[in-house]
N, C-alpha and C positions, 0 to 999 in steps of 0.2 A: 322117227327118221324113215324115209322110204328107201328101203335098201335096193329094189329092183326098179327096172324101166320097162314097161309093157308097150309093145309096138303099137297096138290099137291106140292105148291111152296118147301116146305122142300123135297118132293121126288126128285124135280129137284136139288136142292141144294146139296142133299146127293149123287146124281149121278155125280154131278160136284166134289164134293169132292173125290169121288172113282177115277175120272180122273186125279185129281191132284195128288193123291196118286200114282198112275199107272207112272205118269211123275217123281215123286219124286224117287219111287223104282228103276227106270231104271238108273237114275243118281248114286244114292247112292250105288247100288250094283256094278256099273261099277268102283267106287273108292274104295270100300271096299277091304282092304288088298293089295291096290296098292302099289307097291315099290316107286313110286313117289308122294304119298300123301303129298300135303303140310300143315303143321300145324304151326300155328301163335298163339300168346298170345293175348287176349283181354285187355283192360283197367283193367277189374276187375280180372284179373290174370287167368282166365278160357280159355282152349284151343278151337280154333275154326280151322276147317279144309276146303281145298278148296270144298269139298263136302258139307258141310254146307251152304256155300255161293252159290254155283251152285244151289242147291235144292231151297233155297229161292228165288233166281233170277227167276228160270223158274216158279215157283208158282206165284209170284207177275207178271210176264209178262202174265201168263194165266189168272188171275184175271182181270188184266187190260183189256183184251179182252172181257172177258164173263160177268163180273160183274163190270162194269166201276163205278157205283155210289156207290159200298160198300167201306167201310173203310177196313184198315189192319193194324194188330199189329204183328210184326214179331221180332223174336230174333236178327237177325244180321243186319238189315238195317232200324230200326227205326219204327215209329207208326204214323199212322193218322186214327184215328176211323171215321172221316168224320161227316156227319150230315144226312144220310140216314135213321139211325136207325138200321143199320146192319153193322158188320164188322167181318172180318175173323182173326183167330188168329193161328199163324204158328210157330212151331218149327221145323226147318228142319231136325235136327238130335237130337233127345233126346236120350242121353247116348253117348255123343261124345268121351267120355274117353275110353268107351268100344269100339266104332266104331275104333279109333285110334289103340287099342291094339289087334285087330282081335276077340274080344268077341261079339258074335251075338245079345247080346241083346241091340238094339237100334231101334229106330223107328221115322218116320216122324208123327208129330202130327198136325192135322188140324182141326179147329173148326169154327163154326160160331155163332156168339152172336147176339141176337136181344135186342134191346133197345126199352122200351115202352116209352108212352108220359110222364111218371114221371120220367124218366131217369134210372128205373130199368133195370138191364142187366141180360139176361138167355142164356146160351149156348143151341142151338137148334139142331145143327148137330155136329158131331164128328167122327173122324176116327184116329185111331191109327195103322200105317202100318209098319210091322216089318218084312221086306222081308228076313232078315238074320235068322229069326226063322220060315220063311215059313208062317206067320200068319197076318192077318188083322181084327181089331176089328171095328166096325162101330155102330152108332146110330144116330136116328133122333127123335126129341120130339113127343111121342104118337105113335111110330112105333116099339119100343122094340130095344133090342141090339143083335148084331150078331158076329160071329167069322167066318172068312174063312180060309180054310186051302190050301196052295199051292200045286199043283200037281209036282213042280219041285223038284227034288233030290239035286240040287246044284246050286249055283249062275250061273253056266255056262249054263244051260239049262232052265233059267228063261225066259219066253218069253212074259211077259206082262199078262195082266188081263184074257185072256182066260185060263191061266195055274190054275187060282184060282177055287176050286171046294169044295164040302161038306160044304156049308154056314150052318151053324145052329145057332138057336136061343139060348142065353144064359141067365141064372139067377143066382143069388147069393144064397148062402147056407141058411140053416135053423138052423145053430149052435146059440143057445141062451144064452150060458154061457161063460164068460171069460176063465174059467178054461178048457173049451172044445175046445177053439179056436186056429187057427193057424194066427199068426202075422208076416206080412212082413215089413221090412224096409230097409234103405240104411247103415247107419252107425250111431255114437253117435256124430257126428259133428253138431253144430248149435241148440242143444236142449236147452242151458240156463238152466233156473230154471225147466223147464219141464223133464230135463233128469232123475233125481232120481225118480220121478213118473213113468215115462216111463220104467225105468229098474225093477221096482218093477212089473208093468204089466206084463213085458215079463217073470219074474221068476215065475208068477202064470198061465201063459198061457200053453196050451197043448203042442204047437209047436212055435218055432219062426225061421225065416230065414232071412238073409240079401240079398233079391233078388234085391231090390231097383229099382228106376226110374219107368218108366211107367207100366213095366210088373207086379209088385207088385198090382197095382190097376186093371189091366186087369185079373189077376188071382182071384181077388176079384169078378169082375163081372161075371166071369166063375164058381164061387162057389167053386174053387179049394183052396183058401185061404179066411179067414173070415174078415180080418182087414189089411189094409196097411196104413203107416203113414211116412210122411216125414215133417220135422220142418221147412224147409225153401225152397220155390219154388216160381218161377215166373208164371204169368198167362198164358204164353205158355206152361209151363210144365204141366198144369193141365186141361185147358179148355176142351180139347177133352176128356179126362178121366172122367170129372165130368158127362157129358152128358151120356156116355156109362155105367158108373156104376149105375146111377139113371134110366136108362131105363132098366137095368138088375134086377131092384127092390132094389138097394141099396141106401145108404145116402153118400153124399160127402159134407164136410165142411172143414174148417181149423181147427187148434187145439184148438182154442177157442170155437168151436161150430157154427160159422157163415157160412150159406149156400153158396156154391158155389165155384168157383175157383179164387176168387179175393182178399183172405185174406192172402197171403203170405206163406201159409202152406197148405198140403192136408192131409185129413184123410178119407178114404173110407171104409166102412164096409157093411155088409148084411143087415144094418137097425136094426135088433134086438139087436145089440150090440153097437149102436152107442152111446146112452146116457151113458152106462157104460164106453165106451173108453173115452169120453169127460170129464166125471166126474172124472175118474181115472187120466187123464192129468192135470186136475186143481183142485186139492185136496183144 
């Protein structure tokens, strides 16, 4: 097990994560709005495209070359955390249904999880790359959170990482009351007993929007939205978002208030509102 985290090592890992995102963006943009996009249904009745599979395959091959001892947890091709104390978490295309329909709100999510000697897990590097939106968010533990804006004006003239410019550090908002807060979510599916208190919270908020998926949480990291909530998510949906929100000064837990992206649901806030949100969801 790897008990410590070296700051220089994280910079190297973040650089690799950016390279993996460059690779993913090239593949996903090439297949985005393609007339011959191949769509199939997984055993859980969720859709998957040839782009999802191609992106994860490319990332797996790159990690097999550059991080041979690291484990990997991926959405499409299974998981092996390994025994090195480090494993990568990959969602090749978060927002597959958007990708299929030509909605530009989709992203490749890449994260690195560190496991200490006691078995405690923490995300230490994360990237959410959304080339359809010409944005990429990134963070590494202790280094802050950033967003890059692409210089490309369309998918046709996107030409790799040199097109990215205007990287800026991001931070969460200072809103401290739920009545002044902007809340983002996906829909009302999967809430169970928490649906009624959640809808009550929405009714008292300043503004609510069904933005959904990764973008809700990245808007929290940028300070544009104050709260983002998803009632049912897998670790690959959340790992990268967790470190980006936290490095931007926010908090990330599940709906029960347990820290991190390992609890089956995701709540990100600016931190100031977090206790009120968790208490509101669990009256």
